[in-house]
Structures are given as C-alpha cells and as structure tokens.
PAZAPA-4460 file (N, C-alpha, C; in steps of 0.05 Angstrom, whole numbers, plus 32768, in hexadecimal, padded with zeros to 4 digits):
% residues 356
    n_x    n_y    n_z   ca_x   ca_y   ca_z    c_x    c_y    c_z   seq   type   mol
   7788   9228   84E1   7774   9215   84DE   776C   9206   84C3     1      M     A
   777B   91FA   84AD   7769   91FA   8497   7754   91E7   849A     2      T     A
   7737   91F4   848B   7714   91ED   8488   771C   91E0   8466     3      D     A
   771D   91CC   8469   7721   91C4   845C   7703   91BC   8450     4      W     A
   76F0   91B6   845A   76DA   91B8   844B   76CE   91CC   8430     5      T     A
   76DB   91DD   8434   76DB   91F6   8420   76EC   91EA   8403     6      R     A
   76E8   91EE   83EE   76F2   91DA   83CE   7703   91EF   83C8     7      E     A
   7709   9209   83DA   7727   9211   83BD   772F   9203   83D7     8      F     A
   7744   91FF   83F1   775E   91E6   8400   775D   91D5   83F3     9      P     A
   7743   91CC   83EC   7747   91B7   83E8   7752   91AF   83DC    10      F     A
   7738   91C2   83BD   7741   91B6   83A1   7763   91B1   83A5    11      E     A
   7771   91C6   83AF   7784   91D3   83AA   779E   91AC   83C1    12      L     A
   7796   91A4   83C7   77A1   9190   83D9   779D   917F   83C3    13      R     A
   7786   9177   83BC   7782   9158   83A9   778F   9160   8393    14      V     A
   7797   917F   8381   77AF   9182   8375   77CC   916B   8382    15      C     A
   77CF   917F   839A   77EC   916C   8399   77E5   915E   8395    16      Q     A
   77DB   914F   83A6   77E0   9131   83B7   77E0   911F   838D    17      W     A
   77CC   9132   837A   77D4   9123   8367   77E4   911D   8353    18      A     A
   77E8   9139   835B   7809   9133   8343   781A   912A   8352    19      E     A
   781B   9124   8370   7832   9117   8375   782B   90EE   8387    20      R     A
   7812   90F1   8379   7805   90D4   8381   77F7   90C2   836A    21      E     A
   77F0   90CE   8351   77DF   90B9   8343   77FB   90B3   8341    22      W     A
   77DE   9098   8333   77C5   908C   8339   77C3   9080   8356    23      P     A
   77B7   9083   8360   77AE   907B   8377   77BB   9060   837E    24      P     A
   77BF   9056   8391   77C9   9044   839B   77D2   9030   838A    25      G     A
   77E5   903A   836E   77F5   9033   835F   780C   9044   8353    26      E     A
   781F   9031   834E   7834   903C   832F   783C   904F   831F    27      S     A
   7839   905E   831A   783E   906E   82FC   785A   905F   82EB    28      L     A
   7840   9059   82CE   7854   903E   82BE   786B   9056   82BA    29      D     A
   7887   9049   82C0   789E   905B   82B9   7892   9059   8296    30      P     A
   78A2   907B   8287   789E   908D   827C   7888   909C   8276    31      G     A
   7877   9097   8297   7866   90AC   8296   7866   90BD   82AB    32      K     A
   7862   90E0   82AD   7855   90ED   82BA   783E   90F8   82C0    33      Q     A
   7827   910E   82D2   781E   9113   82D4   7820   913B   82DE    34      V     A
   7809   9145   82C8   780B   915B   82D3   77EA   9158   82D9    35      L     A
   77F4   9171   82EA   77D0   9173   82F6   77CC   9198   82F7    36      V     A
   77B1   9199   82EE   77A4   91AA   82EA   778D   91B3   82F1    37      G     A
   777C   91CD   82F6   775D   91DF   830C   774D   91E9   82F3    38      R     A
   773C   91E7   82FD   7727   91F9   82F0   772F   91F1   82CE    39      Q     A
   7730   91E0   82C9   7736   91D8   82A5   7720   91C5   8299    40      L     A
   770F   91D1   8280   7701   91BB   8275   76FB   91D4   825B    41      G     A
   76DA   91C5   8250   76CF   91DC   8238   76C1   91E7   823A    42      T     A
   76B3   91F2   822F   76AA   9207   8230   768F   9207   823F    43      R     A
   7680   91EE   8249   7664   91DF   8245   766D   91CA   826B    44      D     A
   7692   91CC   8271   7691   91BE   8281   76B2   91C3   8281    45      R     A
   76AC   91C0   82A3   76D3   91D0   82B1   76C9   91BA   82C4    46      R     A
   76E5   91AB   82CC   76E6   9198   82E1   76F9   91A5   82F9    47      W     A
   76FD   91A1   830A   770D   91AE   8322   7729   91A5   831A    48      D     A
   7728   9191   8324   7749   917C   8323   774A   9171   8303    49      T     A
   7758   9176   82F6   7765   9168   82E5   778A   9155   82E1    50      V     A
   7789   9133   82DB   7798   912E   82DF   77A1   912C   82C0    51      V     A
   77BA   912E   82AB   77CD   9131   829B   77DC   9115   82A1    52      A     A
   77C9   910D   829A   77EA   90EE   8288   77F0   90E5   827B    53      V     A
   7812   90E3   8279   781B   90EE   8259   7835   90E6   8262    54      C     A
   7847   90E8   823B   7853   90DB   8248   787E   90E3   823D    55      D     A
   7888   90E1   824E   78A4   90F8   8252   78A0   9100   8246    56      T     A
   78BD   90F3   822A   78C3   90F4   8217   78B9   9102   820D    57      E     A
   7899   90F3   81F9   788A   9110   81EF   7888   9124   81FF    58      A     A
   7879   9118   8219   7876   913B   8228   789D   9158   8220    59      L     A
   78B4   9146   8219   78C6   9155   821F   78C1   915C   81F4    60      R     A
   78B8   914D   81EC   78B6   9157   81CF   78AA   9175   81D1    61      Q     A
   7892   916F   81E2   787D   918A   81E6   788C   91A8   81E5    62      R     A
   789B   919E   81EE   78A2   91B6   81FA   78BA   91CE   81E7    63      A     A
   78B4   91BF   81D4   78C8   91D9   81C4   78B7   91D7   81B4    64      V     A
   789B   91DA   81C2   788D   91EB   81A7   787F   9211   81C9    65      F     A
   788B   920B   81D6   788F   9218   81E8   7878   9219   8206    66      G     A
   787A   9229   821D   7871   922A   8226   783B   923A   822E    67      E     A
   7849   923C   821A   782A   924B   8210   7816   9235   8200    68      Q     A
   7802   9227   820F   77EE   9219   8210   77E4   9228   81F7    69      A     A
   77E1   9208   81DB   77DE   920C   81B8   77BC   9200   81C5    70      L     A
   77AB   921D   81BD   7790   9217   81AF   7785   9205   819E    71      D     A
   7769   91F9   819D   776A   91E8   817D   7769   91F4   8171    72      R     A
   7772   9218   815C   776F   921B   8148   7799   920C   8146    73      N     A
   77A0   9226   8163   77BD   9211   8158   77C3   91F6   8154    74      L     A
   77AF   91EA   8166   77BD   91CD   8160   77A9   91C5   814E    75      L     A
   77A2   91CC   8134   7794   91CC   811E   77AD   91D1   8114    76      R     A
   77BF   91EF   8115   77D8   91E5   80F5   77F1   91D3   8105    77      V     A
   77F1   91D1   811A   7816   91D0   8126   780D   91A6   8122    78      V     A
   77EA   91A3   811C   77FC   9185   810F   77F1   9177   8106    79      R     A
   77E6   9196   80E9   77E1   9184   80C6   77EF   9194   80B7    80      N     A
   77FB   91A3   80CA   781E   91B9   80B9   781F   919B   80A5    81      A     A
   7831   91A3   808E   783D   918D   8071   785E   9191   8087    82      P     A
   7874   9179   807B   7885   917A   8085   789E   918A   806C    83      F     A
   788F   918B   8058   7899   91A6   804D   786A   91B5   8039    84      E     A
   788E   91D5   802E   7878   91F0   802B   786E   91E5   801C    85      F     A
   7852   91EE   8022   782B   91E6   8015   7822   91F4   801A    86      E     A
   780C   9200   8005   77F8   9219   8009   77E4   920F   8011    87      W     A
   77DD   921F   8031   77D7   9213   8044   77C0   9210   803E    88      Y     A
   77AC   9213   802E   778D   920D   8020   7790   91EF   8023    89      R     A
   77AD   91E5   8018   77B2   91CB   8015   77B6   91B3   802E    90      D     A
   77C0   91C6   803B   77D2   91B8   804F   77C1   91AF   8068    91      A     A
   77A3   91C1   806C   7795   91C9   807B   777C   91BC   806F    92      L     A
   7779   91A5   805C   7759   91A0   804D   774E   918D   8065    93      T     A
   774E   918A   8074   7745   917D   808E   7732   9190   809D    94      L     A
   773D   91AB   80A6   7735   91C2   80B0   771A   91C9   809D    95      W     A
   7706   91B9   80A4   76F4   91C8   80AA   76DF   91EA   80AB    96      T     A
   76EE   91FB   80AF   76DD   9216   80BC   76DE   9233   80AA    97      T     A
   76DB   923D   80AC   76E4   9259   80A2   7702   9257   809F    98      D     A
   76FE   9268   8076   7730   9265   8077   7730   927C   8087    99      W     A
   7721   9299   8089   7724   92A7   80A2   7736   929E   80B8   100      R     A
   772E   928A   80C4   772C   9286   80D8   774E   9270   80DB   101      Y     A
   774C   9273   80C1   7766   9260   80BD   777B   9263   80B9   102      V     A
   7788   927E   80AB   778E   928F   80AB   779C   9295   80BF   103      R     A
   778C   92A1   80D5   778D   92A6   80EF   77AB   9297   80FD   104      E     A
   7794   9286   8103   77A4   926A   810B   77C6   9266   80F6   105      A     A
   77BE   9270   80E2   77DC   9262   80DB   77EB   9273   80E5   106      V     A
   77E7   9297   80DF   77FA   92B5   80F1   77FD   92AB   80F9   107      K     A
   77E9   929F   8111   77FD   92A1   812D   7802   9290   8135   108      D     A
   780D   9279   812E   7817   926B   812A   7825   9269   8124   109      A     A
   7832   9280   8110   7853   927D   8106   7857   92A4   810E   110      A     A
   784E   92AE   811E   784F   92C3   8131   786A   92B5   8150   111      D     A
   7854   929A   8156   785F   928A   8173   7870   9281   816B   112      R     A
   7875   9284   8147   7899   9260   813F   788E   924D   813B   113      D     A
   7877   9247   8146   7863   922F   813C   786C   9218   812B   114      L     A
   7870   9230   8114   7876   921C   80F6   7884   9231   80E3   115      I     A
   7889   9224   80CC   7896   9244   80B8   7888   9240   809E   116      E     A
   7881   9262   80A3   786A   9261   8084   7889   9273   806E   117      T     A
   7875   927D   8056   787C   9295   8042   786A   928E   8039   118      R     A
   7871   92A2   8021   785A   92A5   8016   786A   92B2   7FE8   119      R     A
   785B   9292   7FDE   7869   928B   7FCB   784B   9290   7FB2   120      R     A
   7848   92A8   7F9E   783B   92A7   7F92   7830   92AC   7F9B   121      N     A
   7826   92C9   7FA4   7810   92D2   7FBC   77FE   92B5   7FCB   122      N     A
   7808   92AA   7FD5   77FC   928C   7FDB   7810   9293   8001   123      R     A
   780F   9289   8006   780E   9288   802D   7812   925C   802B   124      I     A
   782D   925A   802E   782E   923C   8039   783B   923A   8051   125      E     A
   783A   9226   8051   7844   9223   807B   7858   9200   8074   126      L     A
   785E   91FF   8087   786E   91DC   8090   786E   91E2   80AE   127      R     A
   7877   91C5   80BC   7871   91C9   80CD   7898   91CB   80DA   128      R     A
   789C   91DE   80E4   78B0   91D1   80F9   78BC   91C5   810B   129      R     A
   78AA   91BC   8115   78B0   91A6   812B   7899   918A   8129   130      W     A
   788F   916B   8130   7882   9165   812A   7879   9162   8140   131      E     A
   7854   9166   814B   7849   9163   8162   7845   9147   817A   132      Y     A
   784D   9144   8185   7856   9128   8192   7838   9123   819D   133      P     A
   7835   910B   81A2   7816   90FE   81A5   781F   90FD   81C2   134      D     A
   781D   910F   81D7   7826   9112   81F6   7824   910E   820E   135      W     A
   77F6   9116   8206   77E1   910F   8214   77D8   90EF   8215   136      L     A
   77DD   90E1   822B   77D6   90C0   8224   77C0   90BB   8240   137      D     A
   77B3   90D6   824F   7796   90CA   825D   7795   90F1   826A   138      A     A
   7779   90F1   826D   7774   9105   8284   7756   9101   828D   139      L     A
   7767   90FE   82AB   774F   90F5   82BD   7749   910A   82C7   140      I     A
   7726   9115   82C7   7721   911D   82DF   771B   911C   82F6   141      A     A
   7711   9137   8304   770E   9134   8319   76FE   9148   8326   142      I     A
   76E8   9140   8340   76D6   9151   8342   76D3   915A   835F   143      E     A
   76E6   9168   836A   76E2   916E   8389   76DB   9180   8397   144      N     A
   76C8   9165   83B0   76A4   916D   83BA   76B7   9166   83D9   145      K     A
   76C0   917C   83F0   76C1   917D   83FF   76AF   916A   8419   146      P     A
   769D   917F   840F   767F   9181   8425   7664   9169   8418   147      D     A
   7667   915A   840E   7650   9145   83FB   7644   9140   8407   148      L     A
   7633   915B   8410   760A   914E   8420   7604   9148   83F3   149      D     A
   75E3   9141   8406   75CB   9131   83FA   75D3   914C   83ED   150      R     A
   75D3   9163   83E0   75C7   9171   83CD   75E4   917C   83C2   151      S     A
   75F8   9178   83C6   760E   9174   83BD   7615   915D   83A8   152      A     A
   7602   913F   83B1   7613   912B   839F   7603   912F   8390   153      A     A
   75E4   913B   8390   75D0   912E   8387   75D9   9146   836E   154      D     A
   75DD   9158   8360   75F3   9164   8350   7608   9163   8347   155      A     A
   760E   9152   835E   7627   9150   834F   7622   912E   833F   156      L     A
   761E   9123   8353   7618   910C   832E   75F9   910D   8322   157      A     A
   75F6   911D   831D   75F5   9135   82FC   7606   9134   82F9   158      D     A
   7620   9142   82FC   7636   9146   82E1   7646   9136   82E2   159      Q     A
   763A   911E   82F3   765E   9103   82F4   7647   90F5   82DB   160      M     A
   7629   90F6   82D3   7624   90E7   82BF   7620   90EF   82B1   161      E     A
   762A   910C   82A8   762E   9116   828A   7640   910A   8287   162      R     A
   765D   9115   8291   7674   911A   829C   7685   90F9   8286   163      D     A
   7671   90E7   8292   7670   90C5   8282   7666   90C5   8269   164      V     A
   7653   90D4   826C   7642   90CC   824E   7650   90D3   8235   165      A     A
   765D   90EC   8241   766B   9104   822E   7686   90EE   8224   166      F     A
   7697   90E7   8231   76A7   90D0   8235   76C4   90E6   822D   167      G     A
   76C6   90FC   823C   76DA   910F   822D   76FC   910A   823E   168      L     A
   76F7   90FC   825E   7715   90FC   826D   770A   90DB   8269   169      A     A
   7718   90D4   826A   772A   90B7   826E   7711   90AA   828A   170      D     A
   7725   90B5   829E   771C   90AE   82B9   76FF   90C2   82C7   171      E     A
   76E6   90BC   82DB   76DD   90DE   82E1   76E7   90CB   8301   172      A     A
   76EF   90E3   8310   76EC   90E0   8328   76D4   90F0   833B   173      W     A
   76D5   90E5   835C   76C9   9102   8367   76D7   90FE   8384   174      V     A
   76E3   910E   838F   76FD   9115   839D   76E9   9121   83B7   175      A     A
   76E5   9121   83D2   76CB   911F   83E0   76E0   911E   8401   176      T     A
   76EB   9129   8413   76EF   912F   8425   76E6   910E   8436   177      L     A
   76FA   9111   843E   7702   90F3   844F   76F1   90F6   846C   178      Q     A
   76DA   90DF   8471   76CB   90EA   8484   76CF   90D8   84A0   179      T     A
   76E1   90BC   84A3   76E6   9098   84AC   76CE   909D   84B1   180      G     A
   76B1   90A1   84A8   769D   908B   84A7   76A1   9074   84A4   181      D     A
   768D   9064   84B5   7687   903D   84A7   7683   9050   848C   182      A     A
   7672   9058   847B   766B   905A   8466   7662   907B   845E   183      A     A
   7687   907C   8443   768D   909D   8449   7672   909D   8430   184      E     A
   7675   90C0   842B   765E   90C7   8423   7651   90CB   8406   185      P     A
   7671   90C7   83FA   767B   90C4   83E3   7675   90B1   83DD   186      G     A
   766B   908E   83E4   7674   907D   83DE   7651   9076   83E5   187      L     A
   763C   907F   83F6   762B   9088   83ED   7611   9093   83E2   188      L     A
   762C   90A7   83D0   7615   90C0   83C3   7613   90AD   83A2   189      A     A
   75EF   90C5   8397   75F7   90A7   8385   75FC   90AF   8366   190      D     A
   761B   90A6   8373   762A   90B4   8347   7628   90A1   8343   191      M     A
   7631   90A6   8320   762B   908E   8306   7642   907D   8315   192      P     A
   7640   9050   8311   7654   9046   830F   7672   9046   8305   193      V     A
   766D   9055   82EC   7683   905A   82E7   769A   9076   82EE   194      E     A
   7698   9084   8301   76A1   908E   830B   76AB   9085   8322   195      A     A
   76CD   9094   831E   76D3   9088   8349   76CB   90AA   835E   196      G     A
   76D5   909B   836D   76D6   90A5   8383   76EC   90A8   839B   197      V     A
   76F3   90B1   839B   7708   90C1   83B1   7705   90C4   83CA   198      L     A
   7718   90C6   83DE   7707   90D1   8402   7718   90D4   83FA   199      A     A
   772D   90F0   8405   7744   9104   8404   7738   9100   842C   200      V     A
   7752   9100   843A   775C   910B   8455   776F   9123   8454   201      D     A
   7766   913A   844C   778A   914B   8440   779B   9156   844E   202      P     A
   7793   9154   846F   77A4   914E   8489   77B8   9138   8490   203      A     A
   77B3   9129   8475   77C2   9105   8482   77D6   910D   8481   204      G     A
   77E6   90F5   8487   7804   90F1   8487   7816   90F2   8476   205      G     A
   782F   90DB   8475   783A   90E7   845E   7834   90CD   8441   206      D     A
   782C   90C1   8440   781D   90AB   842B   780C   90B8   842E   207      S     A
   780B   909F   8409   77FB   90AA   83F6   77CD   909B   8410   208      S     A
   77D9   9086   8420   77C9   907A   841B   77C2   9087   8437   209      S     A
   77CC   90A9   844A   77BA   90AD   845F   77B2   90CB   8456   210      D     A
   77AE   90C9   8437   77A8   90E7   842D   7799   90E3   8417   211      Q     A
   7789   90C4   841F   7771   90B7   83FF   776F   909E   83FE   212      S     A
   7758   90A1   83FC   7752   907A   8402   773C   907A   83E8   213      T     A
   774A   906A   83D5   7731   9068   83BD   7715   904B   83C3   214      V     A
   76FA   905F   83CE   76DB   905B   83D7   76D6   9050   83B4   215      L     A
   76E2   9051   83A1   76D7   9043   8384   76EB   9045   836D   216      W     A
   76EF   9034   836D   76F4   9038   834E   76F0   9037   8333   217      H     A
   76F6   9047   8328   76E7   9059   8308   76E6   9039   82EC   218      P     A
   76D9   9047   82D4   76D7   9035   82C3   76E4   9048   82BC   219      R     A
   76FF   9040   829D   7705   9056   828D   76F3   904F   826A   220      T     A
   76F0   9073   8270   76D4   9072   8267   76E4   906A   8240   221      L     A
   76D7   9078   8230   76D9   906E   8211   76DC   9081   8207   222      A     A
   76F2   9098   8205   76F3   90B3   8204   7701   90AE   81E6   223      V     A
   76FF   909D   81D7   770A   908E   81AB   76F1   909D   81A6   224      E     A
   76D3   908F   81B2   76B7   9091   81A9   76A0   90A9   81A9   225      D     A
   769F   90A5   8198   7685   90C0   819D   7679   90CB   81B9   226      P     A
   767A   90DF   81BC   7673   90DD   81D6   764C   90E9   81D6   227      G     A
   764C   90E3   81E8   7624   90F3   81E9   7627   9108   820C   228      T     A
   761A   911A   81F8   7625   9136   8200   7605   913D   820F   229      R     A
   75FD   9139   8233   75E7   9138   822E   75D4   915B   8234   230      I     A
   75CE   9168   8225   75C1   9185   8227   75A9   9188   823D   231      L     A
   75A1   9179   823A   7588   9179   8256   7570   915D   824E   232      D     A
   755F   915F   826F   755C   9142   827A   754C   9154   8288   233      R     A
   753F   9140   828C   7520   9140   829B   7523   9140   82C4   234      P     A
   750A   9154   82C7   7512   9152   82DD   750A   9137   82FC   235      S     A
   7502   9138   830F   74FB   911F   8317   74EC   9124   8324   236      D     A
   74D6   9146   8314   74B9   9142   8320   74AC   9132   831E   237      S     A
   749A   912E   8318   7479   911B   8316   746C   912E   82FC   238      E     A
   7469   9146   82F9   746C   9156   82DE   7475   9154   82C7   239      Y     A
   749B   9155   82CD   74AE   9152   82B1   74A7   9139   82A4   240      D     A
   7490   913D   829D   749D   9123   827B   74AF   9125   8268   241      H     A
   74B7   913B   8264   74C6   9141   8258   74DA   9129   824A   242      S     A
   74E7   912D   822F   7504   911C   822E   7519   9123   822C   243      A     A
   752E   9115   8235   754E   9127   8238   755E   9128   8216   244      A     A
   756F   9148   821F   7568   9142   81FA   7591   9146   8203   245      E     A
   759B   9135   81ED   75B0   9132   81E6   75C9   912C   81D2   246      F     A
   75D6   913A   81CA   75DB   9133   81A8   7601   9120   81A9   247      E     A
   7600   911D   81A1   7613   9104   8196   7634   9115   818E   248      Y     A
   7645   911B   81A3   765D   9128   8191   7676   9114   8181   249      V     A
   7680   911A   8171   7699   9108   8166   76B5   9104   8167   250      D     A
   76BA   90ED   816D   76CB   90E5   817A   76F0   90FD   8178   251      A     A
   76E9   9105   814D   76FC   9118   814D   76FC   9131   8163   252      D     A
   76E2   9147   8166   76D6   9153   8175   76ED   914C   818F   253      W     A
   76E6   9137   8198   76E8   913B   81C5   7706   9130   81BA   254      K     A
   771A   911F   81A3   7737   9120   81A2   773E   9145   81AA   255      A     A
   773C   9150   8195   7742   9166   8191   773F   916B   81B7   256      L     A
   772C   9178   81BB   7719   9185   81D8   7736   917A   81F3   257      A     A
   773E   915D   81EA   7746   914E   8203   775F   9167   8201   258      R     A
   777F   9165   81EE   7784   916D   81E7   7794   918E   81E9   259      L     A
   776F   919E   81E2   7773   91B6   81F6   7774   91BE   8202   260      A     A
   776A   919D   8212   7762   91A5   8238   7783   919D   823F   261      I     A
   778F   918E   8235   77B2   918A   823E   77B5   91A1   823A   262      G     A
   77C1   91A6   821A   77C7   91C0   8217   77C8   91DE   8237   263      E     A
   77B7   91E2   823E   77B6   91F5   8245   77BE   91EA   8261   264      R     A
   77B3   91CB   8275   77BF   91C2   8283   77E3   91C8   8282   265      L     A
   77E9   91C4   826E   7805   91C6   8277   7812   91D4   827A   266      Y     A
   780B   91EB   825C   7812   9218   826A   77FF   9216   828E   267      E     A
   77EC   920D   828D   77EE   921E   82AF   77EA   9219   82C5   268      R     A
   77F1   91EF   82C1   77F3   91E5   82E1   77E1   91E9   82F4   269      G     A
   77D8   91E3   830A   77C6   91EB   8322   77D2   9201   832F   270      W     A
   77E7   9206   8325   77FC   921A   8337   77EE   9232   833B   271      R     A
   77DA   9231   8322   77DD   9256   8311   77C8   9268   8327   272      S     A
   77BB   924D   832A   77B8   9255   8345   77B6   927E   834F   273      Y     A
   77C5   9281   8354   77D3   9299   8354   77D2   92B2   8344   274      I     A
   77DA   92A4   832E   77CC   92C2   830B   77B0   92CA   8319   275      D     A
   779E   92BC   832C   777F   92CE   8327   778A   92D4   8349   276      S     A
   77A3   92DB   8352   7795   92E3   837A   77A7   92FC   836B   277      M     A
   77AC   9301   838B   77AB   9323   8389   77DA   931B   83A1   278      R     A
   77DD   9300   83A4   77FB   930F   8399   7807   9320   83AD   279      P     A
   7801   9336   839C   7814   935A   83A8   7801   935D   83B4   280      D     A
   77EA   9350   83D2   77D4   935D   83EC   7801   9353   8408   281      C     A
   77F2   9371   8418   7805   935E   8423   7806   934B   843A   282      R     A
   77E6   9349   8436   77DC   9333   8444   77DA   9317   8435   283      H     A
   77EA   931F   841E   77EC   92FF   8413   7809   92EF   8414   284      F     A
   77F8   92CD   841F   7816   92C5   841C   7809   92A9   8420   285      G     A
   7825   9297   8420   781E   9276   8419   781E   926D   842E   286      L     A
   7816   9250   8435   7822   9247   8449   781F   9221   8445   287      E     A
   782B   9219   8453   7844   9202   8457   782B   91F6   845B   288      T     A
   7816   91E9   844F   780A   91C8   8461   7812   91A9   8459   289      V     A
   7812   91A3   8473   7821   917F   846F   7835   9187   8479   290      G     A
   7848   916F   846C   7854   9168   847C   7865   9157   846C   291      E     A
   7880   9161   846F   7893   9144   845E   788E   9146   8441   292      D     A
   787B   9130   8441   7885   9130   841B   786D   9136   8412   293      A     A
   7854   9130   8429   7838   9142   841C   783A   9154   8420   294      T     A
   7853   916E   842B   7849   9184   8427   784F   919D   840F   295      A     A
   7837   91AA   840E   782B   91C0   83F7   781F   91CE   83FC   296      S     A
   7825   91F3   83ED   7822   9201   83EB   7803   921A   83EF   297      L     A
   7804   9223   83F3   77E0   922B   83F8   77E6   9251   83FB   298      Q     A
   77C6   9252   83FB   77CC   9272   8401   77C2   927B   8416   299      P     A
   77D1   9294   8429   77C2   929C   8441   77BF   92BB   8438   300      Q     A
   77A9   92B7   8447   7799   92D0   844D   77A6   92DA   8472   301      C     A
   77B1   92EC   846E   77BC   92F1   8492   77AC   9307   8498   302      A     A
   7795   9312   8488   777C   9324   8490   7768   9318   8498   303      A     A
   7760   9306   847B   774D   92EB   8485   7751   92D8   8498   304      K     A
   776F   92D6   848F   776F   92C2   84B0   7770   92A0   84A1   305      D     A
   7762   929D   8487   776A   9286   846E   776E   927C   845D   306      R     A
   7762   926A   844D   7773   926C   842F   7750   9277   8421   307      C     A
   775A   928A   841D   7742   9298   8406   7749   9295   83E7   308      P     A
   7729   9285   83DE   7732   927A   83C3   7736   9294   83B1   309      S     A
   7733   9289   839B   773F   92AC   837D   7729   92B4   8382   310      T     A
   7714   92B9   838A   76FE   92CB   8382   76FB   92DE   839D   311      W     A
   7707   92D0   83B0   7710   92DD   83D8   7728   92F6   83C4   312      E     A
   7739   92EB   83BB   7755   92F7   83C2   7756   9309   83A1   313      C     A
   7744   9329   83AA   7747   933B   8385   773E   934A   838F   314      G     A
   7740   9359   8373   7746   937A   8372   7734   938A   8388   315      G     A
   770F   937D   8391   7700   9384   8399   7705   9374   83BF   316      R     A
   7714   9367   83D4   771B   936D   83E1   7714   937E   83EE   317      C     A
   7707   9378   8409   770B   938D   841D   7720   9391   8427   318      S     A
   7728   9381   8427   7746   937C   843E   7769   9384   842D   319      E     A
   7761   9382   840C   7774   9386   8403   7783   939C   8407   320      F     A
   77A7   93A4   8409   77B1   93B7   840C   77CE   93AC   8403   321      E     A
   77D6   93C4   83F7   77EB   93B8   83DE   7804   93AE   83E1   322      P     A
   781D   93AF   83EB   782E   93AA   83FD   7842   93C5   83FA   323      E     A
   7848   93CA   8407   7851   93E3   840A   7879   93E2   83FD   324      P     A
   786E   93FC   83EE   7887   93F8   83D9   78A6   93F7   83E3   325      P     A
   78A4   93FF   83F8   78C0   93F4   83FD   78C5   93CE   8402   326      A     A
   78B3   93C0   8407   78BB   93B9   8401   78C6   939F   83EA   327      W     A
   78B3   93B1   83CC   78C1   93AC   83AB   78CB   93C2   83AD   328      R     A
   78E1   93C8   83C7   78F0   93DC   83B0   7912   93CE   83C4   329      S     A
   7919   93BF   83DE   792F   93BB   83E5   7935   939B   83E3   330      M     A
   791F   9393   83D5   7937   937A   83C7   7927   935E   83D8   331      G     A
   7916   9356   83E0   790E   9349   8408   78F9   9332   83EB   332      W     A
   78FB   9321   83FB   7912   9309   83F4   7924   9309   83D2   333      P     A
   7907   9313   83BF   7919   930F   83A5   790D   932A   83AB   334      I     A
   7917   9334   838B   791A   9349   8380   7908   9352   836E   335      E     A
   78F4   936A   8386   78D1   935C   837F   78C2   936D   8385   336      G     A
   78C7   9359   83A6   78AB   935F   83B9   78A2   934A   83BD   337      G     A
   78A1   9334   83D7   7890   9313   83DE   787E   9317   83D2   338      P     A
   786F   9331   83C4   785C   9328   83B1   7867   9317   8394   339      G     A
   787E   931E   8384   787F   9309   837C   7889   92F6   837B   340      K     A
   78A4   92FD   8392   78B4   92DF   83A2   78A4   92D0   83A7   341      G     A
   7881   92CC   83A6   787B   92B6   83A8   7868   92AB   8398   342      L     A
   7868   92B8   8380   7858   92B3   8365   7876   92A8   835A   343      R     A
   7892   92A9   8352   78A6   929F   834C   78A5   928A   834D   344      S     A
   78A4   9280   836B   789E   926A   8383   788E   9246   836F   345      V     A
   7870   9264   8373   7865   924B   836A   786A   9247   8341   346      L     A
   787A   9259   833F   7883   924A   8318   789E   9244   8311   347      E     A
   78A9   9240   8330   78B4   9228   8328   78B7   921B   832F   348      A     A
   7895   9208   833A   788F   91FF   8345   7889   91EA   832E   349      R     A
   7873   91F2   8321   7868   91FF   8302   787C   91EB   82EF   350      R     A
   7892   91FB   82E3   78AA   91F5   82D9   78AC   91D2   82E1   351      E     A
   78BC   91C7   82FA   78C2   91B8   82FF   78B6   91A2   82ED   352      R     A
   7898   91A3   82F4   7881   918F   82EE   788D   9195   82C3   353      K     A
   7894   919F   82B2   7897   919A   82A5   78BF   9181   828E   354      R     A
   78B3   917E   8289   78D8   9169   827D   78D2   9186   826A   355      P     A
   78FB   9180   826D   78FC   9194   824E   790F   9184   823F   356      K     A
***
C-alpha cells in the first residue's frame, strides 16, 4: 500500500487529479483545457505542481512550433519576428541585451525552422513563419505538503507569502493530505489569505468530491502588475531588528517568465518523471493506483516494495540491476524490453493531452 505521507507519490496523485478535475468543484469553460506539469518555476522558485489553463484552439496553433519548449530567447524571436524580411537588429530592437546573444537566438530559431532567415547585403534578415498564439490563459501553482506538521507549515507559509507578493501565478494553492479531523491541519496553518487550501484523499473514490475538498478558496493574484520579490526578511527573534529586503519586478519580465514556464510545461508534462528514473532496471515497474475513472500509473520498485522518488531511482541505487539482454532482444511485449515499453506508455499518455 502506498504511503501517501511521502511527497513524491502524493505529488503524482495530485497531478493526475488536477489533470482530470481542474478547476475543483467547477466545470471547465468550453474551449479551454488544462495541461499539468511538476517541478517548474524560475531560478529562485520552483513549484511542485503547475496547472496551465489554455485556449484549446490557440494550443493547436502552438503545435506548429514543435513539441520542444521555446526558451525566453526563442520566445523573443518568434513573437517579434516581422511578417516581411527585415534586418534582425531592426526587427528586434525591443530586445535590450548583447547583440551576440540575439544572433545566437536567431540562429537557433532558424535551425529549428521556427523562422525564415536569409543573408542580404551581408546582413542577416528574418521573418516569421507563423504567428505565435496567445495560448496560455492562466498559471496555477500548487505546493504539495501531505504531512503538514508545525515546522513544515511555518516554512510553507513563508514560501506562500513570497508567491503572493511576487504574483507570478494567477492562483497559489497548498495541497495537503486529508486527515478527516474536524479541523484539517491545512486550514489551521498560518497561510496568507490569498492562498487556497486543498485537502486531498489520494485513495478516494471515483468522484472529485471523494478525492479532494476545497478548505479555502484563493484570490486571483495581480499577474499583470509589477511584482515584489522578497529577498530577505527579519526572523522572529527578539534580537533581530533588521529591515526586510525586497525588489520590484516589472510586468513585462513576469509575462515572459510565465510564458517560458508554460512552454516547459507543454514540453514535459507531469509524466516526465520517468526521464529522471531508471526504467531499464529489472525492478522498475508501473503500478495502477485508484479505480475506474481515478486510476493512474505511478512507479513501483519491486526491490524497495514502494513508489521510489526520482532521487532514489537513479544510477547510484544499490538495488539497481540492468534488464537482462534477453528481455530486450525478444520483443517483450514491445520491442526494446519492458523499460522501453513503460516509457512509451507514459509518453503516449502525455501526447494525448496536446491537441494537434
């Protein structure tokens, strides 16, 4: 039986639930769909689960740019490339950085067939192939803390306050394990009022209400306004009288960061955890968790007899044993062996979430 107080299996279950049931307790607007990723964010902040609410038709238009994510530099190029050939320095004048990096980004975009380029009068000119669509409607950030004891709640409250002040995601949530107590720990924790609180029962029944309960609804954050990045703040000690340190982040930086997060989410999805694991180990497998409509696949290690984290399931694992060569040479049950077959199953499920 899965120990749901461990963060990794709990996180996978939250991702699977969000992919099926978001928004909680409501119906998704027609013409919208959700994509779910995990362990995404900026250099300074990474969220456990990220839900992207997307415009379905615009998401289909995004597909022409390929399945690989566009980083910030590529996004600057494809979004600002002109309809007709133009010298790249004239076309990308809004990009205030070293022109060496601009040339590299233009070359990378051309190598991936995202734009067209030509050399005219010893100058590199570019034009767009397609218009980059406005496909990302909202980003939802979820922090997963199944075992929300006092110390974990204090640390998480500080993180959530920083998320609310920064305003990079449209909504900030905390997902914790449902205990069945009269007052759930997540509701008693000292979280900012702008953050939502979700109690999740990973072993719940077939309906959304059986698996999750909204304890506190979040407020929509001001993503289009400048954000406040908290750099340092005084401790609760009576001897610490230092001032808080912070800086403002302009709205344009936030908009590009949101889109870059959405791009990585589009490429990876939440099932990409297998890319950091060893499915070629003879002990690795996928276990079905839940029943009927709530069933999902999660990794299972026969040697450890539990769902291993990506940190545990690596090349340094003392229990690692490569698949016997015979498994990969006899076409069981998919050519390449069971590890390759399990990877293809997860990749196929990820592909089904991207409209073509």
